[in-house]
N, C-alpha and C positions, 0 to 999 in steps of 0.2 A: 572381292573384299569380304572378310568375315565380320559378322555382327555379334557382339556380346550380348546375347539375349538374357543371360543371367543378370548382368549388370543393369540392363534396361528394366527387367522385372523387379529388381531391388529398389530402383528409383521409384518405380510406380507404387510399390508397396509403402515406401517411405512417405510419399505424398498422400497416399490413402490414409495412413496413420495420422498425419497432420490434419487431414480433412475430417477424420472421425472425432478428433479432440475438439476441433473448432465447431462442428455441427453439434456435439454434445453440450459444449459451453453455451452456444446460442439458444439450444433448446431450453436451457434453465434460465438464461438471461432475458430471453425475449418476453416471456409472460411477466417477469418482474418489471421490465421497462414499460410494458403496455398498461400494466395495472398499478404500477406505483407501489404505495403502501398496501393496497388491496391485494396486489400480486404476492407480496411477502406473506401476508396473512393466509392467503390460499395455499402457498407452499407449506406453511406450518400446519395448516388443516389437513393437507395431503398426508404429512409424515404422521400426524396423530392418528388420522383415520387408518393408515396402514398398520400401525402398532395395535390399535383397538381390534382391527380385523384379525390379526395374528393371535391375539389373546383370546378373542372370541372362538376362533377355530380350536384352540387349545381346550377351552372349556366344553366345546362340542364333542371333543374326542375323549374327555376324561370324566364327564359327568353323565348321569342317567336321569330319566324322568323328564318332567316339564322344564327344568333348567337347561337340559341339553337342547331342546327345541328353541328356547328363548335365545340361547347362545348362538345357535345356528341362524336364527333369523338376524341377529346382530351382525354375524359375519357376512351375510349376504347384503343387508340393507346399508351398512356403513360405506362400503366401496361405491355402491350405486349412488348414494347421496353425495359423496365426494365428487364423482364424475359429473353428476347433474349440476352441482355447484360451479365447477370449473366451466362447464359448457355455458351456463347462464351468465357468468361474469366476465368470461374471457373472450366470448364470441369467436371471431376468426383467429385470435391468437393461439387458441387451443389447437386447431388443425395444423397451423403452421409449426407449432412446437412438436406435435406428433410426427410431422413430415421430417423435421430436423433430426428427431431421435431415430427414425427409420434410416435416414441417410447415415447417421453415426454408426449405427449397427451394421449396415451394408459395407461402409468403408472400413470399419474395424475388422470385419471378417475377411475382407480382401487383403488387409494389411497383414493379418496373421497367417494367411494361406502361404504355404511354401511355393517356391519357384519350381518350375517344370523340371529342372535338373535335380532338385532335391526330392521331388515326388518320385522320379524314376529310380533314384538311389534307394528310397524307402521301400519300394515295392519289391525289389530284388527278385523279380520274376525270371524264370528260366524255361526253356522249351522242355517239355516232358515227353519221353518216348511213349509211343502208343502202348497201352496195357494189352497183355495177351490173355489174361484171366482175371477180369474185373468181376468183383462180387459186390452187389448193392444190396443193403438191408433196408427194406421199406416198411413203414407203418401205415396200413391203409386207412387209420382213423385220424391220423394227424392232419391239422388244418382243416377240419371238416371234410375229410375225404379227398384231398388234393391228389393222392396217388392215383385213384380211379378217375377223377375229373379230368386230369391232364394226361391220362393214359401213360403214366411214367413206366409202368412195368413193360408194356409192349414196345415203347420206344427204346428203352434200354436194352431189351433182348434183341431188337433189330440191329443195335450197335455192337452186338457180340457179348454183352455182359450177362452174368447169371444173377437172377433176382431171387432174393429170400424175403418172403412176406411174413410179417409177424402176424400171430393168430390173435385177433381181438378178443377171443372168447376165453383166453387163459393168460397166466403170467409167462412172459417170455424172458429168457436169460439171453439179453442181447450180447453181453460180453462173450458168453460161450459160443454163440452162433458166429461172431466175428472171429474168435480163435479158431473154430472148426473150419471156417473158410480159408484162413491163413495155412492151417495144416493141409488143406486140400490143394494148395499151390496158388492161391490168390496173390497176384502182384499189385493189386489195388482194392482198397475197401472204400465203400461209399455208404452214406445214409441219407434216406428221404424220410424225414420226421422232425420232430421238435428238437430243441437244443439239448435236452436231456439225452435222447437217443444219439444225437451227433457226438456228444462228449464220450459216451461209452464206446462207440466205434472208433473214434479218433484215438482214444487211449490205446487200443489194440494195435491200430496202424502205427502209432508212435512206438510202441513196444517193439514191433518187428521191422521198423524203419522202412515201411512201404507208404506210398502216397495215399491220401485220404480225399475222397470226393464229397463236397457238401452239396446237397439238393435241397433247395429252399421249400420244402413241403410242410413245414410246421405252421403254427398259427401266426406268431409274430417274427420269427426268423431273425433275431437280433444278431446272432453270429454271421449269418449270411449278409445282413446289412453292412456290418463292419467290414466284411471281406470284399464289399463292392459288387455283390451278386445281385441279380435281378429277382427280387422277392415276388414280383407279380407273375412271373413265368418260370416255374420250377423246371419245366422241360428244357429251357435253355441251358441249365446247368449240365445237362447230359452232353452237350457239345464237347466238354472236356474229354470224353471218351475217344473222340476222333481228332481233336485239335485242342489240346490243353497245355497250360503253362502251370508251373509249380511254384508255390509261394510258401516259404517257411514261416510259420507262426508258432506262438507259444501255447502251452496247454497248462492249465491250472489243476492243482490237486488239494482237496480238503481231506487230509488223512490219505486213504486209498481211493477216494471217490473223485473222479476227474470232472472237471467243469470247463466249458469253453466261454461262458459269460461271467457268472459270479456265484459265490456262496454267501447266504445271508445268516445272520445270527441275531437273536433278540426278539423284538415284538413281532416283526412281520413273519419271521420264521415259525413262531409259535402259533400265529393265526392260521397259516397255510397248512400246518400239520394237524389242525383240528378236523376231525371226521366230518363236521358239519360244513366246512368251508366250501367244499365242492358244489353243494346245492344251494348255498345261500352265503355268497361272498360278503355282501354288504352288511347283512344282519349279523353274521358271525364276527365281522370285524368290529362293528359298533358294540357288540356285547362284550367282547374280549379286551378291547383297547383301554377302557378306564383303569382296570386292574393291571394291565401290563405297563402302561405309561407311568403309573403312580408307584410302581414297584410292589404292589400287593401280590402279585403273581409273577411267574416266570423266573428264569435263572438270572442271577446277578453276574454280569459278564465282566471279565478283564481281559483286554487285548493288548499284546506286546508287539510293537511294530519298530524294529531297530532299537534305538534308545528311548522311545516314547511309549508310555503306558496310558491306555484308555481305561479308566476305572468306572464301572457301572454305566455304560452308555445304554440308552434304550434300544439301539440298533447299531450293527456293524455290518457293513457290506464290503466284502472282499472280491475284487474283480480281476479277471485275467487281463492285465494291462489296465491303466487307469482310464476312467471316463473323462471326457472333456468338461471343464467348468468355466473356461474362459469365454464361451459363446453361448448365449441363451438358446440359439437355434441348434446348437450342437450337443446340447445336454442329452444324456443317455446314449452317446456315440463315443466310440474309442477311435482315435485317429490312427493309432498303429496297434498291431497285434504281435510285435516282435521285439519289444524293448526289454524282455527278460525280468520285468518287475510286476508286482501286484499293485493295484489301486486299493487303498483302504480308506473307507468313509465311515466315520463314527458320528453319531448324533446323540447329544445328551441335553434334554430339555426337562426341567423339573418343576416349572411353574408357568403361569400365563406371562409373567414378566420375561422369563427366559424365551418363550415363543416370540414375543414381540421383538426382543433384542436379536434373536436369530434371523428375523426377516430384515431388520433394519441394518444389522451388521453381522453377517455370518462369520466374519473372521475373529470374533471375540471368545473363541474357545468352545462354543457350543456345537460347532460343526468342525470336525477334524478331518483333514484331507491329507493322506500320506501315501508314499510309494516305497516299496521294499521288495526284495526278492522272496521274503518269507514273513509270514505273520502267525503269531501264536495266540491262541484264545483258550481261556479256561472259564469255567462257570462255577460259582459257589452255590 
């Protein structure tokens, strides 16, 4: 007798969704029932505290001098005071409410998760023939020296691959190295390094329609994370040389520049391009943000995404497939890398009131989240 596992999984997800809604409702209602009018006042205090904290954070980023530190103190103290007030007046109702919220989040994540059959369809993996002339480009400085620490070169060469090490003492043309490897007969290209190196080698592999091997030897390895690879053990990625599967994914381009994660425009991009950013990230950010966020410096951006135009946002993030926004634990993750569309996230905040409104209701136009196969950006 066959069992319809997909139908059973669907029913479980449906009940999980109902449980998430019920738990969320109880998490709000329970403190109100416990505290009566006092609970309603506390709920209002929480909303006001949240708005004030967002406004104070805006002032912290846009002011200089003593006023900045006063605003920073407010941004820290107000949430702490609200939490202390809740704990003092709600007693055991507060941990019960938090537990209900945790249950709501867990149930919601389970309800939004695809069934097993859908997941297998999304992956679209296929067995890959063993490469005969694999060439791996490795950056020995990436990730604090993971190439040397995990002996990636030695392990790759034992598996029959040729390794090309980048010279840390000079500028390396990674694209030229990859193309030279293809011209020499490489039937697989790989990269052990940061996501920037990964993107350059991936573009050459895509150009010549040969497989690309990702080795998670960078610092954060966001691309490897979304591919489902083990970021804690980059040597495990080398197993694909002897027992690999192929997965088709998308590659983004900003002009002629490839990217596997995202391309950033606006305030953040201006900060990271500053020569002082590498040696003093926090100090450089605090020095530049007031002028960038208030429009006194930096380019005035206009982005066109389909029929939508974003006029003068402070920041625009264009990602290779959209990032998740439906799950607080999944933020910064992309569920799929093969949808054929970009994710476009635009932020426009012009005052402390806008900052508070953004936190309380992100859907009111200050945060724009779109998808499209192409996005155009120009700067005035």
